[in-house]
C-alpha positions as CSV (number, residue, x, y, z in Angstrom):
1,M,-4.2,-30.2,-14.1
2,S,-3.6,-25.8,-14.7
3,E,-2.8,-23.4,-12.0
4,R,-6.2,-21.6,-13.3
5,M,-8.1,-24.8,-12.6
6,V,-6.3,-24.8,-9.1
7,T,-7.5,-21.2,-8.2
8,A,-11.1,-21.3,-9.3
9,G,-10.9,-24.4,-7.6
10,A,-9.7,-22.6,-5.1
11,D,-11.8,-19.8,-4.9
12,E,-15.4,-22.1,-5.3
13,G,-14.4,-24.0,-2.4
14,E,-13.9,-20.3,-0.6
15,R,-17.5,-19.2,-1.6
16,A,-18.9,-22.2,-0.5
17,A,-17.2,-22.3,2.6
18,E,-18.5,-18.5,3.4
19,S,-22.1,-19.6,2.6
20,A,-21.2,-22.0,5.5
21,L,-21.1,-19.4,7.9
22,R,-25.4,-19.1,8.6
23,P,-26.2,-21.5,11.2
24,H,-29.3,-23.9,9.6
25,G,-30.6,-24.2,13.3
26,L,-31.5,-23.1,16.8
27,D,-29.2,-25.0,18.1
28,E,-26.6,-23.7,16.1
29,F,-27.3,-20.2,16.5
30,V,-25.1,-18.4,19.2
31,G,-26.1,-15.4,21.1
32,Q,-29.8,-13.9,21.8
33,K,-30.3,-16.4,24.1
34,V,-33.9,-14.9,24.9
35,V,-34.8,-13.9,21.2
36,R,-34.5,-18.3,20.6
37,E,-35.9,-19.4,23.9
38,Q,-39.3,-17.5,23.0
39,L,-39.2,-18.6,18.9
40,S,-38.0,-22.1,19.6
41,L,-42.0,-22.2,21.6
42,V,-43.7,-20.4,18.9
43,L,-41.9,-23.0,15.8
44,D,-42.6,-26.2,18.3
45,A,-46.3,-24.7,19.2
46,A,-47.0,-24.6,15.6
47,R,-45.3,-27.8,14.3
48,A,-47.2,-29.5,17.2
49,R,-50.3,-28.3,15.9
50,G,-49.9,-29.4,12.2
51,G,-49.6,-25.9,11.2
52,T,-48.2,-22.4,10.2
53,S,-46.7,-20.1,12.2
54,D,-47.6,-17.0,13.3
55,H,-46.2,-14.0,11.6
56,V,-42.9,-13.4,13.2
57,L,-40.8,-9.5,13.0
58,F,-37.2,-9.2,13.7
59,S,-35.5,-5.9,14.9
60,G,-32.6,-4.0,16.1
61,P,-29.4,-3.2,14.0
62,P,-27.6,-4.6,10.8
63,G,-26.0,-7.6,11.0
64,L,-26.8,-9.7,14.1
65,G,-28.4,-12.4,12.5
66,K,-32.3,-10.7,11.4
67,T,-32.0,-12.8,7.7
68,T,-30.4,-15.7,9.5
69,L,-33.0,-16.2,12.3
70,A,-35.7,-15.5,8.8
71,M,-33.7,-19.0,7.1
72,I,-34.0,-20.5,10.4
73,V,-37.4,-20.5,11.6
74,A,-38.6,-21.5,7.0
75,A,-36.3,-24.7,8.4
76,E,-37.1,-25.7,11.7
77,M,-40.9,-25.3,9.3
78,G,-39.6,-27.5,6.8
79,A,-41.1,-24.9,4.8
80,P,-40.0,-23.3,1.3
81,L,-38.8,-19.6,1.8
82,R,-40.0,-16.9,-0.4
83,Q,-37.4,-13.8,-0.4
84,S,-37.7,-9.9,-1.0
85,S,-37.2,-7.0,0.8
86,G,-39.6,-3.6,1.5
87,P,-38.0,-0.9,-0.9
88,A,-38.5,-3.6,-4.0
89,I,-42.8,-3.4,-3.0
90,Q,-43.2,0.1,-4.4
91,H,-47.0,-1.1,-5.6
92,A,-49.9,-2.8,-4.1
93,G,-49.8,-4.9,-7.4
94,D,-46.2,-5.4,-6.4
95,L,-47.2,-7.0,-3.4
96,A,-49.9,-9.4,-4.7
97,A,-47.6,-10.4,-7.6
98,V,-45.5,-11.7,-4.6
99,L,-48.7,-12.6,-2.5
100,S,-50.4,-14.7,-4.5
101,S,-47.7,-17.1,-5.9
102,L,-46.9,-18.4,-2.7
103,D,-48.2,-22.1,-1.3
104,E,-49.4,-23.3,1.3
105,G,-46.9,-23.3,4.5
106,E,-44.7,-20.9,2.6
107,V,-42.5,-18.2,4.7
108,L,-42.2,-15.0,3.1
109,F,-39.6,-12.6,4.2
110,L,-39.4,-9.3,3.8
111,D,-36.2,-7.4,4.6
112,E,-36.4,-3.7,5.9
113,I,-40.2,-3.9,5.6
114,H,-40.3,0.1,7.2
115,R,-39.7,1.1,3.5
116,M,-42.5,-1.0,2.0
117,A,-44.9,2.0,0.3
118,R,-48.0,2.6,2.0
119,P,-50.8,0.8,-0.5
120,A,-48.6,-2.5,-0.1
121,E,-48.6,-2.1,3.6
122,E,-52.8,-1.4,4.1
123,M,-53.0,-4.9,1.6
124,L,-50.2,-6.6,3.9
125,Y,-53.0,-5.6,6.5
126,M,-55.7,-8.1,5.3
127,A,-53.5,-10.6,4.0
128,M,-51.9,-11.3,6.7
129,E,-55.3,-11.5,9.0
130,D,-57.5,-13.2,6.3
131,Y,-55.3,-14.1,4.0
132,R,-56.8,-12.7,1.4
133,V,-56.3,-9.0,-0.9
134,D,-58.9,-7.4,-2.9
135,V,-57.0,-6.6,-6.3
136,V,-58.9,-3.9,-7.7
137,V,-59.4,-4.1,-11.2
138,G,-60.0,-1.2,-13.8
139,K,-60.3,3.0,-13.1
140,G,-62.8,5.4,-11.7
141,P,-66.5,4.6,-10.6
142,G,-66.0,1.5,-13.1
143,A,-63.4,-0.5,-10.9
144,T,-63.8,-3.3,-9.1
145,A,-62.9,-5.2,-6.3
146,I,-62.3,-8.8,-6.9
147,P,-60.9,-11.1,-3.4
148,L,-58.0,-13.1,-4.1
149,E,-58.1,-15.9,-1.2
150,L,-54.5,-16.5,0.0
151,P,-53.1,-20.2,1.0
152,R,-52.2,-19.9,4.6
153,F,-48.6,-18.6,5.1
154,T,-46.4,-17.2,7.5
155,L,-44.6,-13.1,6.9
156,V,-41.0,-12.7,8.6
157,G,-40.3,-9.3,8.3
158,A,-37.0,-7.6,9.9
159,T,-36.4,-3.5,9.7
160,T,-33.5,-1.9,11.6
161,R,-36.7,1.0,12.3
162,A,-39.4,-0.7,14.1
163,G,-40.6,2.7,14.8
164,L,-41.1,3.5,11.4
165,L,-43.4,0.5,11.5
166,P,-47.2,1.9,11.6
167,A,-49.3,0.4,15.0
168,P,-51.4,-1.8,12.7
169,L,-48.8,-3.3,11.1
170,R,-46.5,-3.9,14.1
171,D,-50.0,-5.4,16.0
172,R,-50.5,-8.0,12.9
173,F,-47.1,-10.0,14.0
174,G,-47.5,-12.6,16.4
175,F,-43.9,-12.5,18.2
176,T,-41.3,-9.7,18.0
177,G,-37.7,-10.6,18.8
178,Y,-35.2,-7.0,19.3
179,L,-31.7,-8.5,18.6
180,D,-29.1,-6.3,20.4
181,F,-25.9,-6.3,20.3
182,Y,-23.7,-9.7,21.4
183,T,-20.9,-9.5,24.1
184,P,-17.1,-10.4,23.4
185,E,-17.3,-13.8,24.9
186,E,-20.9,-14.5,22.5
187,L,-18.3,-13.3,19.7
188,V,-15.9,-15.2,20.7
189,Q,-17.7,-18.4,19.7
190,V,-19.2,-17.1,16.2
191,L,-15.4,-16.6,15.3
192,R,-14.5,-20.0,16.7
193,R,-17.3,-21.7,14.9
194,S,-16.4,-19.6,11.4
195,A,-12.9,-20.3,11.8
196,A,-13.6,-24.1,12.4
197,L,-15.8,-23.8,8.7
198,M,-13.0,-22.1,6.7
199,G,-10.2,-24.3,7.7
200,V,-8.9,-21.2,9.7
201,Q,-5.9,-21.5,12.7
202,L,-8.1,-19.5,15.0
203,T,-5.5,-19.0,18.9
204,A,-8.1,-18.2,22.2
205,E,-6.5,-15.0,21.7
206,G,-6.5,-13.9,18.4
207,A,-10.6,-14.6,19.0
208,V,-10.4,-12.3,22.1
209,E,-8.6,-9.1,20.0
210,I,-10.6,-10.1,17.0
211,G,-14.3,-10.4,19.1
212,R,-13.4,-7.3,21.0
213,R,-13.6,-5.0,17.5
214,S,-16.3,-6.0,16.1
215,R,-18.5,-3.5,17.6
216,G,-21.0,-6.4,19.5
217,T,-21.7,-7.3,15.5
218,P,-21.3,-11.2,14.2
219,R,-20.9,-9.7,10.9
220,I,-18.5,-7.4,11.0
221,A,-16.7,-10.2,13.7
222,N,-16.8,-13.0,10.3
223,R,-15.5,-9.4,7.7
224,L,-12.3,-8.9,10.6
225,L,-11.6,-13.3,10.8
226,R,-11.5,-12.9,6.7
227,R,-9.4,-9.8,6.7
228,V,-7.2,-10.8,9.9
229,R,-7.3,-14.6,7.8
230,D,-5.7,-12.7,4.6
231,W,-3.1,-10.8,6.8
232,A,-1.9,-14.3,8.4
233,Q,-1.5,-15.8,5.0
234,V,-0.2,-13.2,3.1
235,R,2.6,-11.3,5.6
236,G,2.4,-13.8,8.5
237,S,2.9,-18.0,9.8
238,G,-0.7,-18.5,8.4
239,L,-1.8,-18.2,12.0
240,V,-4.3,-16.0,13.2
241,D,-3.0,-15.1,17.0
242,R,-3.3,-12.0,18.7
243,R,-0.4,-10.6,17.0
244,A,-1.5,-11.0,13.3
245,A,-5.2,-9.8,14.5
246,R,-3.8,-6.5,16.2
247,A,-1.2,-6.2,12.8
248,A,-4.3,-6.7,10.2
249,L,-6.6,-4.3,11.8
250,E,-3.5,-1.5,12.0
251,V,-3.7,-2.0,8.4
252,Y,-7.9,-2.0,8.1
253,E,-8.0,1.1,10.2
254,V,-9.8,-0.6,13.1
255,D,-8.9,1.0,16.2
256,E,-8.7,-0.8,19.8
257,R,-12.2,0.0,20.4
258,G,-13.4,-1.3,17.1
259,L,-13.9,2.0,15.9
260,D,-13.8,2.5,11.8
261,R,-13.0,5.2,9.4
262,L,-16.9,6.0,9.8
263,D,-16.7,6.5,13.5
264,R,-13.5,8.6,13.8
265,A,-14.9,11.1,11.3
266,V,-18.2,11.4,12.4
267,L,-16.3,11.9,16.2
268,D,-13.4,14.1,14.9
269,A,-15.8,16.3,12.9
270,L,-18.2,17.0,16.3
271,C,-15.8,17.8,18.2
272,R,-12.8,19.6,16.0
273,R,-15.3,21.2,13.5
274,F,-18.5,21.9,15.7
275,G,-17.2,22.1,19.2
276,G,-18.2,19.0,20.7
277,G,-21.6,19.6,20.0
278,P,-24.5,20.3,19.7
279,V,-24.7,19.5,16.0
280,G,-27.8,18.1,13.3
281,L,-27.4,13.8,11.7
282,S,-27.7,16.2,8.6
283,T,-24.7,18.6,9.0
284,L,-22.7,16.0,10.5
285,A,-23.8,13.4,7.6
286,V,-22.7,16.3,5.0
287,V,-19.5,17.1,6.5
288,V,-18.6,13.5,6.6
289,G,-19.4,13.2,3.1
290,E,-22.4,10.3,4.0
291,E,-26.2,9.6,4.2
292,A,-27.7,10.6,7.3
293,E,-29.0,7.5,7.0
294,T,-26.3,5.7,6.9
295,V,-24.6,7.3,10.2
296,E,-27.8,7.8,11.9
297,T,-28.1,3.4,11.5
298,V,-24.5,2.3,11.3
299,A,-22.4,4.7,13.0
300,E,-25.0,5.7,15.8
301,P,-26.3,2.7,16.8
302,F,-22.7,1.4,18.3
303,L,-21.3,5.2,19.2
304,V,-24.1,5.3,21.5
305,R,-24.0,2.4,23.1
306,E,-19.8,3.2,24.1
307,G,-20.9,6.5,25.6
308,L,-19.2,8.3,22.6
309,L,-22.1,10.2,21.1
310,G,-25.2,11.8,23.2
311,R,-28.7,12.3,21.2
312,T,-30.5,15.5,22.9
313,P,-33.6,17.4,21.1
314,R,-30.8,19.8,20.0
315,G,-29.1,17.7,17.8
316,R,-25.4,15.0,18.6
317,V,-23.2,15.8,21.5
318,A,-19.6,14.5,21.9
319,L,-19.5,13.1,25.7
320,P,-16.4,13.1,27.6
321,E,-15.5,9.5,27.1
322,T,-15.6,10.9,23.5
323,W,-12.7,13.7,24.0
324,A,-10.6,11.1,26.0
325,H,-11.0,8.9,23.2
326,L,-9.6,11.4,20.6
327,G,-6.8,12.9,23.1
328,L,-8.4,16.4,22.9
329,T,-9.3,18.8,25.8
330,P,-13.3,19.7,26.1
331,P,-14.2,23.0,26.2
332,R,-15.6,24.4,29.5
333,D,-18.9,25.1,27.9
334,A,-18.9,21.3,26.6
335,A,-22.6,20.6,25.8
336,W,-23.1,17.3,27.5
337,Q,-24.6,18.2,30.0
338,L,-27.9,18.8,27.7
339,L,-28.8,15.3,27.0
340,P,-31.8,14.1,29.1
341,E,-32.7,10.8,27.4
342,P,-32.2,9.9,23.7
343,A,-34.4,11.7,21.7
344,G,-36.6,10.6,17.9
345,E,-37.0,11.3,14.6
346,G,-37.2,15.2,15.3
347,D,-33.7,15.4,15.7
348,D,-32.9,16.9,12.2
349,E,-34.6,19.7,13.5
350,A,-32.0,20.9,15.6
351,D,-29.5,21.0,12.6
352,G,-29.0,25.0,12.8
353,A,-28.0,24.6,15.8
354,G,-24.6,23.6,14.7
355,G,-24.7,25.4,11.1
356,A,-22.1,23.9,9.5
């Protein structure tokens, strides 16, 4: 057997192992205890009735398992899964085409459902409630609405921005589950399971070290595990222990608290460039060279949760912990006293407050 064939076989096995990291049932799913129990009741009741489940909405930061839970809903109901996303549905006709092709009992998963076009959202209201849509044929005074009956289906929506969903759409979901960040102990369980499936030798100390740097997110934990495994194979003994985890994560610029390059860039700009703020989100994003949505959805949830970033009506501010983590001395007129409560979508109005 040639070396190329051996390598190809190893790569194929690696991909198969990584695809197997997703749990296939609620009993395998680690963490989110409340959501798991609530969802289990919804699905068990639907199976007992012999019908379809209520529509389900999962919300929360990226990487916590919304897509995995959608797959589990389909698996638990013994139904096929159809996947699409909000950005892919920009016209009512796009949604009508998807809905009309569904089979009885099928599960339709729409990721980032808050980014769906408004005309499609309005069509979805009727489809979720009455299992029919009106397809408009023609234009102007001669246009005709043709009712199209749909099979009973289950819609599973996922969003990182539940506040952007219109109230009429939110109200049509029979069950809403909010996924919160994982504890380090839960991440250790995730890592042990993933290591076993990947054939990685992971020590208890190594799992703890990776888990506490994973920002409370299973997706990040699994990604860091693969990178530490690579370091252990190339520069270590193949064993993923604490020493290997620390050395590897230093190479990949993940610090003791789990902060990566983007996190540190945001905090560094906030303190060094703007004196601790307040500064608007858009201005801060320009300085670090990222989209405002990336900063808001990827970096901010973890930084706010860790007490390293504050959101005020006037913009983002550095907190005492921020200055200490960066080894800097805060100014006398530090801005953290401006922090009443988390601000909403209007934060960008504060861009002039910390002008570039």
